[in-house]
N, C-alpha and C positions, 0 to 999 in steps of 0.2 A: 347579317348587315342590316344598317337601317335601309330603309328603302324611299328614294326621294324620286318625287316627280316634278318634272319642268316642263311648266305649260308655256310652250311659244319654241320654235326652233329656227329663229331669225340668230344674227350673230352675237345677239345678247346671251339668249338662252344656249347656245351651242358653246361659248366661253365660256359659262359658270360651268358646265358639264362638262369639259375637257378638263378644267383644272380641279374638279369636283371628284374625277374620276381616279385622280389618285390616293383618294381615302377609303376609309372602309365602307361605301355605299354602294348599293344596288338602286342605279339612276335610268329611269324613263322620261323619253322626250314626246310630248304629243302636241303636234305642230296640225293645223287647219291645212297647211299648204295651200292656202288659196292661190291662185295664179293673179299675178297684177296688184295685189293689194298689200303683199309683207312690205316694210320699209328698207328692208335688205335688199330686194330686187330691186327698187326705185334708186338707190345710192349712188352718187356719183364717185365714191371712192374717196374723196378727198380726208386729206388728215390735216385739218385745218386748226390747228391747235392754237393757233394766235389770231386768224382770220375772223372768228366770230366775238372774241372778247375786248372790252372796252375798259376793263378794271380788273385788279387783283381779287380773285374769289376764290374760295374753295374748288369751284367747279373748273375753273381756269387750269389751277393747280394740279387738278386729276388729268385735264384734257393734254397739258405738256408731260406729266408722266408717261401717259397712254402712247403720245406720238413716239417718244425713245424708246417704247419698248416693240414697237412694229416691224423693224429689221429684222430684229432677232427672232421674232415670232414668225417672219416670212420664209426665213430659213428652218424654222423648226418644223413649220407645216410641210415645208417641200420635202423635207426628208422623212417625214410621215406619209405622205400622200402623193410624191411626185407630182404636186401642183403648183405651177410656179404663179403667185398673187400677184405676180408685175407690181411690185414695188419700187415708185420711182422718186427721186428727191431733186426735182428741178424748180422747186420755189411755188411761191402765189405771188400773181399783181394784185391788188387791190385797187381798185378804180373807180372813180366817182366820175359819171358823163352828165350829170346833173348840177348846175351851179349851187343847188341848194345843200345838195350832202358834201360839199368839199369840207367844211367845218368839222364836219362829222368823222371823216378819214383823217383830218388834221388832228383832232383829239385821240383818235386809236391811235395814232403813228407816235404822237407824243407818251401815251402810257406803253406801248410795246418796246420803245427805245430806252426805257429805263433800265429793262434786264438784257437786251439785245441790241446790240449795235453793229450788228451787220445789217439790222433793217435797212433799205435804202429808200430815200425820198428823192423821186425825179423830178429834176429841174425840166423847165419850159422845154429847153432846147433837147433832151431827152425825150419828154414827152412827145414832141414834133416828130421825133425822130421814129418812136415806135408807133403813134396814132398821128398821122400828118392829116386825117381829114377828119378831126375831130378840131374844135374850137376849144385854146389855150385857156380862155376864159372861163369855159363850163367843164374843165377836165382837169382831175390830181390825179394821180396814182404814189404808191409806194409797193415796195418788194418785199415781202418775207421768204428770207434765203432758205429756211429750213424745213417750212409746210412741203409735206408730201402726199404723194396719192397711191392707191393699190388698184386693182380691178376688184370690185366690189361682188361680181358673180362667181368670180374663181374663189375668192375668199369664203365665200359661204359655203362654196362645193368644198373646199378644203377641210373647213372646220367639221362639215358634215361627214367626209370620208374620214377624217381624225377620230371623231368621236365613235364612227361605225364599227372602228376595228378594235374597239375597248370592251371587253368581255364583261364588263360590269354596266355598260352602257345598252339601253334597249329604244330604239328611234320609232316612234309612230307617227308617220305621215299621213295625210289625207284623212286624219282624224280629229272631228269637232268635241270640245266640251260640250256638254250639256248642261251639267250641272255640278256645284261641288256643295259638298255638306263635311261639316267638323264633327266626327264621332270622339269618343272618350280618350280612343289612343291613334290620334292621327286624323287623315283625309280621307273621304270616299269620293273619289272622281268617278264622275258617268260619263260617257262619252259615245260617240256613234258607233264605237265596235265594241261597247263592253262597258264592265266596271272596274275600275283600279283604286288599287288603296297606298296610302303614303304617310309616312312617320314625318317626312317632310313636305313641305308645299312650297314650291317657287313658280310665282308669277311674273313670267317674261314675256307677254304676248302683247307687246306693243298696245295700241290702240284698245285693243278687247280686255287690256289690265284691269280697268276700272269695271266694266260689267261684270267679270267674273269675281272681281272681289265683293261687289254686290251682292254675291251670293252667301256669302260669309257675314252679311253686315255691315263690312268695311267701306267707306263712301271714300274713294279718290277718284277723281274726275279729269279721264282722260279723253282726248279728241282726236279723232282723224285730222290730220293736213293732206290732202289729195296733191301729189304733183304730178304733171306732165313732164316727159324726158324724152328726148329724142337722140340717137346713134348717128353719126354722118360720117363721111368719108371724102376725102381730097384727094388729088393726083399727087399732091407734094404737101411735105411738112410744113405749117405754118407756124408753129408755137410749141417750147417746150415746157415753157410755165402754164400752170394754171391762171385762170383770169377770170376775178370775181367781182362783179360790178354791184354797186351800193341798191342797185333796183332790185336784186336779188337772181339775176342772170348769169351764169358761169359757165366755163368753155373748158374742160378736161381731158387734156390731151390722152389718146388713147394708142394703142400699139394696133395696126401700124397705119400710119396717116388718118386716124379716126380719130374723134371728137364728140365728145359725151356734152349736150346741151342741157339744161337744166337750170333752175326748176321752177313751176308754178307753185302756188301754196293755196288752198281753198281749203278754208277749217272746215270741219265736220260735213265734209262732202266723201262718200262711201264709193263713187262711180269708178268702175274698174275701165272705163273707155276714156280715150284720148279726147278731149275739146279741142276742135279745129280751129278756135281763135286764140286758145294756148297757146298751141304751136307755130302758128303764126306769130305771135308774141316772142317768142323762144328764136325763132328765123330774124325778126327784127333785132331784138336787144343784141344776140349775138354778132350778128352781122355789122349791127353799129360799131362794135368793138375793133372786128375782125371782117372787112369786106370782102376778102378773097371768101369767106365763106360761103357767098352764095355760088361759086362754081363747086357745088356737093352733089353726091350722092346719098339719099337716105337711107340707112340701114336698116333702121327699125324707130318704131315710137314704142312708148309705154308709159305707165302708170304705176304709182305706188303709193300706200297710204303710210306717212310717219306719225308715230305717236306724240303727242304734246301734252303737258299740262298746263291747269290755268296760270300759272305764274313762267310756263314757260322752262322751267329748270326739273331735270331728271327726280323721279321718286325711286330712292334705292335703299335696301337695307330690310331690318329685322322687324317683322311686325310683332312676332311672340316666338317661344321659343321653336316652333315648328313652323312657321309661316315667314316667306320674304318673299319682297317684290322689286324687281329692277324694271323700271318703264320710264317712258317719259324721255328718250333721248334725241327725239326730233332729228336736225339736221347732222347730230353727231354719233350717231350709234357705231357707225364703222370705227371713227376715230376712238370712242370711249371704249370698245368693246374689250381690248386686251386688259386693261386695268379695272374694268367692272367683271370681269370675268374671274380675275384674280380676287379682286376684294371681296365678291359675295359668297365666293369657294371660303375662303377665309374664315368668312362670317359666319356662315354656317358652322363651319367647324370650331368656332366659340373663338377665335383668334381676336384678341383683347383690340390691339395696333386696327384692324378692318374695322372691325365695330365702331369704333371712335371715328375713324375717317369718314365712315357712311352715316355718323349720327345726323350731319347737317342736311344729308337728303332723306332721311325720315325722321321727324319728329312731331 
């Protein structure tokens, strides 16, 4: 059996390993497991396949395919692990509360409406009914009926448990990669717990991916985007639909009567502590949309480091016959993980269709 090392135990690395386990490989997953730093830890769990896009691109099409895969994946993971990842499909309301952003979401609505006639633009009367405290002159919104969400923490746990039950997968948490060297017949990976060898190497280490690839003389620029996030609890339900403001603040309803509020974005900030000013901004921006959130109890606050590339598009695919990369998914890692896991596993197995689809993301 060929030996495969996947560096990165977030949802991308785990999804690749889970799919690849069906083939003739011995797979090792290496993960730093650094609390408060990985992207999966910080994720809101939104499956915003339409929320993030303003034009038709290969990434948009992948996002739509991946969102469609999630309900079945949720069932599979429950059968494999007894973990319910809390898939919910109550839609997403995209809202602008700044007059300058109204034209932006009108443009997005026009694009999305071409292929999805269920998308609904709210009239002034409907807006007033939902947001009576906001000025109609500076507010506009539409609803994406099919955008959904999951519990990102439970999803990560389910994927981890799923791969851990596979006889051909070995998971090494709390293990830091110190150096990578290419050898005549594969790769030597030096870690904090010893040296490992691979015939095939997959770099799926989020914001650290660029630094790891530098070991091999390959220069891909990945940046850290720190995000502050908080989870709050109310005494009664306020909304089932996710609210996503053009200013970057979102409110994701969780069970029971809990709301995940996110997220700030600070480029090249590797800090693992919450910024008090950022948390205040989350309160102010979320309560502007839903004033009743003022009456809440904070369950916890945290941070996460999301990976982004210079052009803000993920880098995925084949670098050489024995080296592959999947990184830079920024705010869409949870959403894209089902399709990325499938395509990357097939690419490693030399599937021509998968390799062709990934060409756009690594050229």
